[in-house]
KOLGU-4560 file (N, C-alpha, C; in nm, 3 decimals, padded with zeros to 5 digits):
<recs>
<n_xx: 00.094 n_yy: -00.124 n_zz: 00.000 ca_xx: 00.004 ca_yy: 00.003 ca_zz: 00.002 c_xx: 00.085 c_yy: 00.125 c_zz: 00.001 mol: A seq: 1 type: UNK>
<n_xx: 00.188 n_yy: 00.128 n_zz: 00.089 ca_xx: 00.273 ca_yy: 00.248 ca_zz: 00.089 c_xx: 00.353 c_yy: 00.267 c_zz: -00.048 mol: A seq: 2 type: UNK>
<n_xx: 00.384 n_yy: 00.154 n_zz: -00.106 ca_xx: 00.457 ca_yy: 00.170 ca_zz: -00.245 c_xx: 00.348 c_yy: 00.239 c_zz: -00.348 mol: A seq: 3 type: UNK>
<n_xx: 00.228 n_yy: 00.202 n_zz: -00.332 ca_xx: 00.132 ca_yy: 00.262 ca_zz: -00.429 c_xx: 00.124 c_yy: 00.427 c_zz: -00.395 mol: A seq: 4 type: UNK>
<n_xx: 00.119 n_yy: 00.446 n_zz: -00.270 ca_xx: 00.107 ca_yy: 00.601 ca_zz: -00.233 c_xx: 00.238 c_yy: 00.664 c_zz: -00.283 mol: A seq: 5 type: UNK>
<n_xx: 00.352 n_yy: 00.607 n_zz: -00.264 ca_xx: 00.475 ca_yy: 00.667 ca_zz: -00.304 c_xx: 00.474 c_yy: 00.690 c_zz: -00.461 mol: A seq: 6 type: UNK>
<n_xx: 00.422 n_yy: 00.583 n_zz: -00.544 ca_xx: 00.423 ca_yy: 00.600 ca_zz: -00.685 c_xx: 00.324 c_yy: 00.694 c_zz: -00.730 mol: A seq: 7 type: UNK>
<n_xx: 00.208 n_yy: 00.712 n_zz: -00.656 ca_xx: 00.101 ca_yy: 00.816 ca_zz: -00.685 c_xx: 00.178 c_yy: 00.961 c_zz: -00.663 mol: A seq: 8 type: UNK>
<n_xx: 00.240 n_yy: 00.974 n_zz: -00.547 ca_xx: 00.300 ca_yy: 01.105 ca_zz: -00.532 c_xx: 00.418 c_yy: 01.138 c_zz: -00.640 mol: A seq: 9 type: UNK>
<n_xx: 00.486 n_yy: 01.036 n_zz: -00.646 ca_xx: 00.604 ca_yy: 01.058 ca_zz: -00.757 c_xx: 00.543 c_yy: 01.094 c_zz: -00.893 mol: A seq: 10 type: UNK>
<n_xx: 00.438 n_yy: 01.018 n_zz: -00.943 ca_xx: 00.383 ca_yy: 01.048 ca_zz: -01.071 c_xx: 00.320 c_yy: 01.181 c_zz: -01.075 mol: A seq: 11 type: UNK>
<n_xx: 00.256 n_yy: 01.209 n_zz: -00.958 ca_xx: 00.185 ca_yy: 01.348 ca_zz: -00.938 c_xx: 00.289 c_yy: 01.458 c_zz: -00.957 mol: A seq: 12 type: UNK>
<n_xx: 00.403 n_yy: 01.449 n_zz: -00.889 ca_xx: 00.496 ca_yy: 01.555 ca_zz: -00.889 c_xx: 00.579 c_yy: 01.563 c_zz: -01.028 mol: A seq: 13 type: UNK>
<n_xx: 00.564 n_yy: 01.450 n_zz: -01.111 ca_xx: 00.621 ca_yy: 01.455 ca_zz: -01.244 c_xx: 00.512 c_yy: 01.501 c_zz: -01.347 mol: A seq: 14 type: UNK>
<n_xx: 00.394 n_yy: 01.460 n_zz: -01.328 ca_xx: 00.287 ca_yy: 01.495 ca_zz: -01.436 c_xx: 00.236 c_yy: 01.638 c_zz: -01.411 mol: A seq: 15 type: UNK>
<n_xx: 00.227 n_yy: 01.689 n_zz: -01.283 ca_xx: 00.183 ca_yy: 01.818 ca_zz: -01.262 c_xx: 00.263 c_yy: 01.939 c_zz: -01.332 mol: A seq: 16 type: UNK>
<n_xx: 00.393 n_yy: 01.940 n_zz: -01.302 ca_xx: 00.475 ca_yy: 02.043 ca_zz: -01.388 c_xx: 00.471 c_yy: 02.011 c_zz: -01.533 mol: A seq: 17 type: UNK>
<n_xx: 00.466 n_yy: 01.898 n_zz: -01.587 ca_xx: 00.447 ca_yy: 01.872 ca_zz: -01.728 c_xx: 00.318 c_yy: 01.931 c_zz: -01.780 mol: A seq: 18 type: UNK>
<n_xx: 00.222 n_yy: 01.902 n_zz: -01.713 ca_xx: 00.077 ca_yy: 01.960 ca_zz: -01.748 c_xx: 00.085 c_yy: 02.113 c_zz: -01.749 mol: A seq: 19 type: UNK>
<n_xx: 00.134 n_yy: 02.171 n_zz: -01.641 ca_xx: 00.150 ca_yy: 02.319 ca_zz: -01.627 c_xx: 00.228 c_yy: 02.373 c_zz: -01.751 mol: A seq: 20 type: UNK>
<n_xx: 00.333 n_yy: 02.311 n_zz: -01.775 ca_xx: 00.428 ca_yy: 02.357 ca_zz: -01.882 c_xx: 00.349 c_yy: 02.345 c_zz: -02.020 mol: A seq: 21 type: UNK>
<n_xx: 00.288 n_yy: 02.231 n_zz: -02.036 ca_xx: 00.214 ca_yy: 02.212 ca_zz: -02.167 c_xx: 00.104 c_yy: 02.315 c_zz: -02.183 mol: A seq: 22 type: UNK>
<n_xx: 00.034 n_yy: 02.346 n_zz: -02.070 ca_xx: -00.071 ca_yy: 02.438 ca_zz: -02.072 c_xx: -00.011 c_yy: 02.588 c_zz: -02.099 mol: A seq: 23 type: UNK>
<n_xx: 00.099 n_yy: 02.625 n_zz: -02.048 ca_xx: 00.160 ca_yy: 02.752 ca_zz: -02.074 c_xx: 00.200 c_yy: 02.753 c_zz: -02.225 mol: A seq: 24 type: UNK>
<n_xx: 00.260 n_yy: 02.649 n_zz: -02.278 ca_xx: 00.305 ca_yy: 02.646 ca_zz: -02.407 c_xx: 00.179 c_yy: 02.655 c_zz: -02.510 mol: A seq: 25 type: UNK>
<n_xx: 00.076 n_yy: 02.590 n_zz: -02.472 ca_xx: -00.043 ca_yy: 02.588 ca_zz: -02.552 c_xx: -00.113 c_yy: 02.727 c_zz: -02.555 mol: A seq: 26 type: UNK>
<n_xx: -00.114 n_yy: 02.797 n_zz: -02.431 ca_xx: -00.163 ca_yy: 02.931 ca_zz: -02.425 c_xx: -00.083 c_yy: 03.027 c_zz: -02.504 mol: A seq: 27 type: UNK>
<n_xx: 00.058 n_yy: 03.018 n_zz: -02.498 ca_xx: 00.149 ca_yy: 03.096 ca_zz: -02.567 c_xx: 00.130 c_yy: 03.084 c_zz: -02.716 mol: A seq: 28 type: UNK>
<n_xx: 00.108 n_yy: 02.962 n_zz: -02.759 ca_xx: 00.097 ca_yy: 02.931 ca_zz: -02.904 c_xx: -00.033 c_yy: 02.988 c_zz: -02.958 mol: A seq: 29 type: UNK>
<n_xx: -00.142 n_yy: 02.974 n_zz: -02.865 ca_xx: -00.279 ca_yy: 03.028 ca_zz: -02.908 c_xx: -00.264 c_yy: 03.175 c_zz: -02.919 mol: A seq: 30 type: UNK>
<n_xx: -00.196 n_yy: 03.246 n_zz: -02.822 ca_xx: -00.187 ca_yy: 03.400 ca_zz: -02.837 c_xx: -00.109 c_yy: 03.435 c_zz: -02.967 mol: A seq: 31 type: UNK>
<n_xx: 00.002 n_yy: 03.365 n_zz: -02.998 ca_xx: 00.068 ca_yy: 03.387 ca_zz: -03.116 c_xx: -00.008 c_yy: 03.378 c_zz: -03.243 mol: A seq: 32 type: UNK>
<n_xx: -00.091 n_yy: 03.272 n_zz: -03.248 ca_xx: -00.179 ca_yy: 03.249 ca_zz: -03.363 c_xx: -00.275 c_yy: 03.357 c_zz: -03.373 mol: A seq: 33 type: UNK>
<n_xx: -00.339 n_yy: 03.381 n_zz: -03.247 ca_xx: -00.452 ca_yy: 03.493 ca_zz: -03.240 c_xx: -00.381 c_yy: 03.622 c_zz: -03.294 mol: A seq: 34 type: UNK>
<n_xx: -00.271 n_yy: 03.666 n_zz: -03.255 ca_xx: -00.212 ca_yy: 03.794 ca_zz: -03.291 c_xx: -00.176 c_yy: 03.786 c_zz: -03.447 mol: A seq: 35 type: UNK>
<n_xx: -00.130 n_yy: 03.681 n_zz: -03.487 ca_xx: -00.083 ca_yy: 03.666 ca_zz: -03.630 c_xx: -00.218 c_yy: 03.677 c_zz: -03.715 mol: A seq: 36 type: UNK>
<n_xx: -00.329 n_yy: 03.620 n_zz: -03.670 ca_xx: -00.457 ca_yy: 03.640 ca_zz: -03.745 c_xx: -00.507 c_yy: 03.788 c_zz: -03.747 mol: A seq: 37 type: UNK>
<n_xx: -00.493 n_yy: 03.846 n_zz: -03.626 ca_xx: -00.538 ca_yy: 03.989 ca_zz: -03.628 c_xx: -00.449 c_yy: 04.073 c_zz: -03.721 mol: A seq: 38 type: UNK>
<n_xx: -00.326 n_yy: 04.050 n_zz: -03.718 ca_xx: -00.229 ca_yy: 04.131 ca_zz: -03.794 c_xx: -00.255 c_yy: 04.103 c_zz: -03.943 mol: A seq: 39 type: UNK>
<n_xx: -00.271 n_yy: 03.975 n_zz: -03.978 ca_xx: -00.304 ca_yy: 03.939 ca_zz: -04.117 c_xx: -00.432 c_yy: 03.993 c_zz: -04.159 mol: A seq: 40 type: UNK>
<n_xx: -00.529 n_yy: 03.995 n_zz: -04.086 ca_xx: -00.664 ca_yy: 04.054 ca_zz: -04.119 c_xx: -00.647 c_yy: 04.205 c_zz: -04.137 mol: A seq: 41 type: UNK>
<n_xx: -00.580 n_yy: 04.267 n_zz: -04.050 ca_xx: -00.568 ca_yy: 04.423 ca_zz: -04.058 c_xx: -00.485 c_yy: 04.451 c_zz: -04.173 mol: A seq: 42 type: UNK>
<n_xx: -00.376 n_yy: 04.377 n_zz: -04.215 ca_xx: -00.300 ca_yy: 04.400 ca_zz: -04.340 c_xx: -00.391 c_yy: 04.382 c_zz: -04.461 mol: A seq: 43 type: UNK>
<n_xx: -00.456 n_yy: 04.269 n_zz: -04.460 ca_xx: -00.547 ca_yy: 04.241 ca_zz: -04.572 c_xx: -00.650 c_yy: 04.347 c_zz: -04.587 mol: A seq: 44 type: UNK>
<n_xx: -00.712 n_yy: 04.384 n_zz: -04.476 ca_xx: -00.817 ca_yy: 04.494 ca_zz: -04.479 c_xx: -00.763 c_yy: 04.620 c_zz: -04.530 mol: A seq: 45 type: UNK>
<n_xx: -00.641 n_yy: 04.658 n_zz: -04.493 ca_xx: -00.579 ca_yy: 04.790 ca_zz: -04.543 c_xx: -00.548 c_yy: 04.775 c_zz: -04.685 mol: A seq: 46 type: UNK>
<n_xx: -00.498 n_yy: 04.658 n_zz: -04.731 ca_xx: -00.467 ca_yy: 04.643 ca_zz: -04.877 c_xx: -00.604 c_yy: 04.649 c_zz: -04.950 mol: A seq: 47 type: UNK>
<n_xx: -00.711 n_yy: 04.587 n_zz: -04.909 ca_xx: -00.836 ca_yy: 04.584 ca_zz: -04.973 c_xx: -00.888 c_yy: 04.720 c_zz: -04.984 mol: A seq: 48 type: UNK>
<n_xx: -00.884 n_yy: 04.794 n_zz: -04.870 ca_xx: -00.935 ca_yy: 04.942 ca_zz: -04.881 c_xx: -00.857 c_yy: 05.020 c_zz: -04.963 mol: A seq: 49 type: UNK>
<n_xx: -00.717 n_yy: 05.002 n_zz: -04.966 ca_xx: -00.637 ca_yy: 05.077 ca_zz: -05.073 c_xx: -00.679 c_yy: 05.041 c_zz: -05.212 mol: A seq: 50 type: UNK>
<n_xx: -00.709 n_yy: 04.918 n_zz: -05.242 ca_xx: -00.755 ca_yy: 04.878 ca_zz: -05.373 c_xx: -00.892 c_yy: 04.939 c_zz: -05.405 mol: A seq: 51 type: UNK>
<n_xx: -00.976 n_yy: 04.946 n_zz: -05.302 ca_xx: -01.105 ca_yy: 05.000 ca_zz: -05.329 c_xx: -01.103 c_yy: 05.146 c_zz: -05.354 mol: A seq: 52 type: UNK>
<n_xx: -01.011 n_yy: 05.224 n_zz: -05.289 ca_xx: -01.003 ca_yy: 05.367 ca_zz: -05.323 c_xx: -00.959 c_yy: 05.399 c_zz: -05.457 mol: A seq: 53 type: UNK>
<n_xx: -00.869 n_yy: 05.310 n_zz: -05.518 ca_xx: -00.829 ca_yy: 05.325 ca_zz: -05.650 c_xx: -00.916 c_yy: 05.275 c_zz: -05.741 mol: A seq: 54 type: UNK>
</recs>
């Protein structure tokens, strides 16, 4: 029984930081994609408006 508790604690301390790290990486990647989309849309919109004026 004690071995099982030790294994659970060890796996918990290994898995928890990995999950937190993966979450941070996923959030960072999501923000990067989000900003790239906004920048791309604004550039495309500006180019489209420029074409419309001409």
